[in-house]
N, C-alpha and C positions, 0 to 999 in steps of 0.2 A: 504494500499500500504506499503511494507517495505521500509527500508533505501535505498537499492540498487535501487528499482524502482523509488523512488522520486528523487534521484540524477540522475539517467539516464534520466529522464524527463526534469530535469533541463538542462543538456548537450544539449539535442536536441532543447531546447527552445532557448539557447544562441546560438547554431550553426545557427539557422535560423534567428537571430537578425541582424540588419543592421551593416556592418562592420565598424570598427573605420578607420580613414583616414591613420594613420601612420603605415608604415611597420616595421617589426622587423627582425633582424638576430640573429639566435642562432650559435655560433661558439663553438664547443667542445674543452676544454682543451685537450692537446695532449701530446704524448711522441714522441721523434725523436731520430735520431742518427746523428752524425756530417756530414754524407752524404746525408741524406734526411729526411724529415718530411712530414707526410700525415695529412692534415687538413681537416675537414668535419664539416658540420652543416646544417642548414635549414633556409629558408626564409619564413617568415609568412607575409601574406598581411595585417595583423593588428597587432598592439601591444597590448597584453592582458593587461587589466587594472582591477582593482577592489579595493573596500574598505575593504574587508574581505578575509580570507583564501578561503573560498568557491567560491566567485565569480572570484578571481584571478585564481585558480586551474581549474574551469569550463571553464573560457575564454581561459586559456591556452591550454586546450584539444580541444576546439571548434574553435579555431582560424584557418582560412582558410590558406593553404598552397599557396605560390607564384610560380607558374610554369612559366619557361622561365626567370626568373630573371637573369639580367646579374651581377655576384658576383666578385668582385675585392678581391683576397686573397693576403696578403703580409706577409713576415717574413724575418727579417734580411736582408733588401734590395732586396730580390727576390720576384717577383709578378707574378700572372697569373690571367686571366679572365676566369671563367667557368659560364655555364648556369644551372640553377637549374632545377631539374627534376620534373616529375608529382607531386611527394609529397613534392616538395620544398627543397629536400635535394641536396647537393653539396659535391664533394670531389675532393681534388687535392693533388698531391704529388709535393713538391718544393725540388729543389736540389740547392746547392751553385754554383756559377760560377766555372769555371775550375780553379784548382790550390787552391781553398778555402774550408773551411769547416766551419759548423755552430759551434759556440762556446758552449762548454759545460755549463751546468746550466740552469737557468730558464729565459725566455724571452718572450716577448709579440707578438703575432699574430694579424692580423687585417682582418676583412672581411667587405665589404661595397657594398651596393646597393644604388640605388637612394632613399634618404630620411632616410637611416639607417646605422649605423656602429657598430659593435661589436669588442671587444678585448677578447682575451683568452690567457691563460698561456700555454706555451710549454716548457717541460722539456727535454732537449737534453742529453741523457745518453751516458756516455763513454761505450766502450765495456767491460770495466773492472769492471763496476757496478756488485756487487756480485750476485744479482739475481733480479726477477721481481716479485711482489706480484700482483696476479691477483685475485680481491676481487668481491663478490657480495655485494649488498647494502640492500635490503629489508630483514629484519630479520636477517642480519648478522651485519649490522652496524646500521641501523634504525629499531626500532620497528614498523612493518607494519602488522603484524598479517595476512599474505597472506592466511593461511589456513582457516580462519573465514571470509566469505564473507562480512558481514555486518561491521566488525571491520576493514577489509581491506578497505572498502568505506570511513568509517570515517577518518581513518588515511590518506588516499590518497587525500580526497577532503576537510575534515574540518579541517586539520592540515596543518601547513607550516614549513619552517625550523626553526622556533622559537619554535613551540609547538609539533613537532613530537618528540617522545622520542627516545633517544640514547641508544643502547645496552651497558650496563655498562662495563667498562674496555677496549673496543675495541680500543679506541684511544690511550690508554697507550700501549696496545699489539703492535699495528702498530708503535708507536713511537719508540719502543725499538728494532725493527727489524734492522737487519745489524751487521756486525762484529765491527764497531766502527762509531762514530758520523760522521766521514769524509767518510765512505763507507757505506752509506745507500742504500736500494734497490730502484728500480723504482716502481711506483704503477699505476695500471690500474684498473679501477672499470667498470666491465661487468655486466650490470644489466637489468632486465625486466622492471625497471621504465621507463615511456615514455620519449622520446626525448625532449618533450615540458616541462618536469620538470627539464631540465638541470640547468636553474639558481638556482633553489630551492635545488637541490642535492648538487651543488657547495657550496652554502651558508650554508647548513648543515654541510658539512665537515669542513668548516672554524669555523662555530660556535663552534663545539665540539673538535676543535684543532687535528683534524687529520693531518697526515703529509701533507705538501704542495707539489705540484707536481704531482696530480693525473691526468692521462688521463681518460676522460669519454667516455664510449661506451654505450650508452643507446638504448632501443629498439624503433624501428620504429612500432608503433601500426598498426595492419592490420591482416587480415586472414592469411596471410603467416608467421606471427611471433608469432603464438600461442604456437608453441613449435620449439625446436632444432634452436633457434635463437642465443644461446650463442656461440655454437660450432664453427660457422664460424668466429666469432670475436676473439676468443681465438686462433684458428688455424693460423689466419693472424698475431697476435702478436707474436706467437712463430716462424713464418717465418720470421718476420721482424726483430726480436731481438735474439741475440744468447745467452742470458742468460738462465740459468735453472730458473724454476718459483716454487713459492709457491701458491697454490690455496686455497682460503678461501671462504666458503660459509656457508649454513645452510641446516638442514634436512627437512625443511617444504615442499619443492617441489622436484626438480629434480638434485640439485646440486651435490649430491654424484654420482649419475649416469653420469651427465655430465663430471664431473672431471675424473671419473674412464675410460671413453672413450678416453679422451684427454691423459691421462696417457699411455693408451695401444697405442694410434696413435703416440706418440712422446716418445718412450722408452729413458731413461736416463735423460729427460728434467725436470721431475717433482720432486722437492726435497721433498716436503711434502703437505699434503692435510689436511686442518683443517676445521671441520664442527661443527657449532653451533648447539646444540640440540634445535630445535624450534618445536617439535612435529614430528609424523610419523617417530619414531626412534626405535620402537620395533623390527624391522627386523634388526639384527646385521650384516647380510650378505651385507647390503648396504654400510657398512663402513669399508670394507676390506682394511687393511694398511692405514688407515685414523685415524686421532685424532678426536673423538667425545668429545665435551666439552660442559658443561652447564656454566662455569664460565670462563671469558677470562683469568684469571690467570692460569688455567690449559694449555690453549694453549701457553702462554707465558713461563711457565717453561719448557714445552716440547721443545719450539723453542731454549731455551738455551741449553739444553742438546743436540739438533741436530746442535748447531753452527749456528743458524739462528738468534740468538737475544743476546744482551748484558746482562750480569748477572747483573751488578750494576744497570742498567737501570730498569730491571724486579723488582728487590729487591725495588727499590724506588718507582715504580709505583703500586706494589702489596705488600706491607709490611706484611699484614696479611697472605700472602701465601708463603713468602720467606722461605726457609728451615732454620731450627734452627740449628746452629752449635756450640752453647756455650757448654763448657765442662759439661757433666752430663745431657744434654738434649737430647731426642730423635730426 
């Protein structure tokens, strides 16, 4: 029996095991505007526990969803009660009272059910925010080896936020985006990673010093999300936020095709597309008018030339790749 089959059998075994008593709420970090913020998450009938990365990951994936839970969601003094759906998911849009706006910057939201409460970060973006970065996760920021099934299973289930490897240089690239330290972009992570891995993904970003303030939009695993799951999420972001966007992904699966589709659907809204070479890159037509890069410094230097990143920051983050300007040097 190969690694994938053995781990699949473990998932089934844990799914049929008796449930733990305490429920759990997963509340996604979010992006909002002064006039509205949309909060979403999932309610689990039991809190996943485990002494190893394998048991924690498996129990996260196998945890039962809580259908019909009454969820109280609150942000900046505004609250609403919603009912979780068949998959345990909930979503609500909160608006400030008449004559008020949500303050710019980073604040906390809360979601509670009987027996469990979760907090999440919400970044309220000004309409003057220079642009929005919409990023993939697997093989763009974290090494997941999606195109190699056994390695993918190992990275997904045998590793966690502390042991999964980061793509070198990507946190430095993201940290330099924006025309100035006081005019940074917003960040949204739209990924095929399962929504049950939300705590793990957030902890990974923090551990590797990616910019704070990411909104997380992860995949709800199921037959209906095997393909075309990113486009609706990205479309919704482009409709809710007025900024132009920078799209960042990898070549391993369908990011180039998805991003090309979004660029065609929203003319003038996509400032640049950056694709990390993670394999399946022989066909150059996939990357028309995109920046295909192996090293993050290549993307960062291009971003400087395109007015998307700060030159001094990129020089400090990638000194080995900075252009040499001394007299007599090429």
